[in-house]
Steps between C-alpha positions, in 0.01 A plus 500: 500500500788687650846351525482517878208259491723226358778556749326473835725499804560167676244410765558634848580252774187358657451662842487300818160516667548472875176606665167639403611829652768531237425774241609270219242241604212746457633604160392162366141623504594770248711280274779249501826661607709296258286639217604858580777529238253390230203725580630774269542249218144373554366857490681556169358178352148606594557844348603329177177299504289810569675689220461218249129431525433410137250762382640769727855455368385478137293818529801681643712376211258635237383812684794721402541836329643325195197272468256790544686693228482192278123476552447871441682477168255236375204746497258242634132576558422705812326209671820291478678617812864440595370283787323274249817475291705413809250234611499356147880470497501358855240237403696400190826485700329246727312291242716550186204392284129553548186439298278809449228391744754449779674834445172690471371327815804626692507856366141606420454666840707794374200589281212436742221755497133497589435353153584154622759226465432422132579855390816505712621173345436634150695817582784285633507299176532822295776621735693177450478546122658843538768361728592239236541781242708695756737203552409452868398142432501266199209299363535172310211468257554128438510408870250776589712590797664808647878462541733697723701774328647703788662282765694581816878476505668167594629628836152606613362165382772325698414697814133413461582130458702512824305732726132516400429215740578505875845356560585254778582683823856521632366555852236302683150621405305713745245319711150504349252663737202529266370371168636799304869447577744281307830526691682757288639806677387803300143637529456471121635148453385367836124532448305234314230249585621164635245323275589454133254597224228597744326715237167642612529313830807701603308719751371182666850348528643822643297437816490118490648283774815388315774298668796737484713286733562246224603771250730657758659161564555439128632853449756454778685208336838611359586355160808496280585425136699218348676705234684194368168335415372823345805515273535134404133406453290664227169654593202429276128559472249239388497454120761775457682292236200444272182668378178423679191379309336798328788735587627722218873533439487864619333393826760226545781747432352750748479227765863403441619861530298545821671193645845624397437835671372323813800265509752783467321721753468212750871429496579873524279527808655189657856628454397840638341340808803287573720804449313672781453209737517122493145464629160650425131469590188449291156630596186289480127537441190281497272438209125492557517125572748554781804366314830676566701646212841661521517836323833471323503561124864455401569286808223259597516153655154422357594573138660272240732214594792738444345762730456238772851361461683831546326596827626347825459555874764741628521314833594146408501194725655161451235228503642175637358153473339407831603134478 
């Protein structure tokens, strides 16, 4: 994120709307005028999300001249391509540990031929053996598990923790006009189905009669953060302080580290948002039952108790006792 993104200029004075003939009045159809100073910041945030799509960013990190030279120096078999090696390292960077059947199930397609899936999976298993000898990945014989050997640098990991999920918007989301829009501004970020986990029924939902008015209404509500609550109250996940039944110590440790990364990234994102503007907007989608879910990851009023406590309405009203 550029420095300019954290130092947005103060909001322009809200224009006076006199008549419907006024040019400023018609500009509302294209976007809120008081959002204008923040449009550039929103565009930069969406670029960061597009850039930090998990597998895309990881492939870019590994797909370098230095890595190709490293692979070439290992004298691997001809059927073990640099693309396979990159996908192996990307997969391990995501999962950290993987049992053989899982890793083979992800990577065997690199060896597919007309001889069938079984032959491709066997070829993949042999390739993984070579990659262990070439120090691309480790294998623990006792645990019978592949273990990451080549990881990304901490700064890249930090960027992925912050930006691999869509961030809250610092301008009001665009109006949804069809089932394949989500409110974000850019063509890349702004296209996704309004139904969550549609799976094979996605083509059906693309044309279904979905109530977009409700989503537009939810998307239009400005929110803000209670930073004092975020700082003074500790966030926590369920059972984060103890091992679950049947959970190994390594699995428990991995879950703790995942929470620590999420907690740090969430607070980083919150401070960045408030550094740009003291209000933001969350987008919403339906699930297949028709329930509405807000799409925040780091900031989400439907998350843990801590997540709910730090999110407030930006436009507050005093509620008085009617008696």
